[in-house]
N, C-alpha and C positions, 0 to 999 in steps of 0.2 A: 589825667594827663600830667606829665612831669615837665618841669622847666629846669634848665641848668644855667647857673651863673657862669658867664664866660671868664676864662682865665685872666684876661687882661683888664678886668674891672677892679678898680680900687674904690674903697669907701673912705671918705674924709669927713670927720666930724666937724661941725661948725660950733660957734660960741652960743648958739640958741638951743642946743640939744638936738637939732636936726642933723642931717648929713647929706653929703653930695656923693653921687656915683659918677665915675668917669671911666670910659673904656680907653685905656692909654694907647691902644693900637690904632685908634681913629685920629686922623690928623686935624680935625676941625675944632678941637677943644670944647666939646659939648659936655656940659655938666647937667646932671639930673638931680634936682633937690628932692629929698624924701622927708616928708613931714607926717605928723599925725598917725593915723592907723596904718599908713603905708610903711612906717618904720617897723611895726609889728609884722606885717606881711613879708617885708624884706628879711627880717630875722628868720622867719620860718622857711622862706625860700632858700636862704643860705644854709639852713640845716638839712636841706634836701627833701623837705616834705612835698608831697604831691599837691596838686591843685585842690583836690577834695579835702585833704588833711588841713591845708592852710585855711580853707573856707570853714571847716569845722572848728578850728582853733579860734578863728576870728569871731565866730558866732558865740563861742563861750566867753570871749573877752569883752565884746562890745555889745551894747544894748541897742540893737537895731534889727530890722527884718533880714531874713535870708536873701530876699530879692535885692535889697539895697547893698548888702555886703558882697553878693555875687557880682552885681553891676560894677561896684567900685573896684573890686579885685580884678575883674576883667579889664577895666580901663587901665589900671596900674600895670598889669602884665603885658597888655598890648603896647603901652608906652615903652616899657623896658625892652621889649622885643624890637620895636621900631628904632630905638636909639642904640641897638647893638649891645645891650647889657646882659641879656639872657637869650637863650634859644630854647625852642620847644624840643622835647624828647618824648617819644611814645613809649 
């Protein structure tokens, strides 16, 4: 499965090394803070990698089980979809 970052999403770095994502076309000023392993997942998502490729890259990078990485990645992608930051593309 593929995910696309919506055109109206901007990334704003903060002073802690994390960053915020905001969809500027949404009027409610909703910011999504990205920290930890999610920063790596966002980078790969922004590069256009598929879900499977992001999962593989995360397994190479982080010392944890495939089940845990998959669960965490799914939660992250579901949140981004819910907040209008990405969309699913088949």
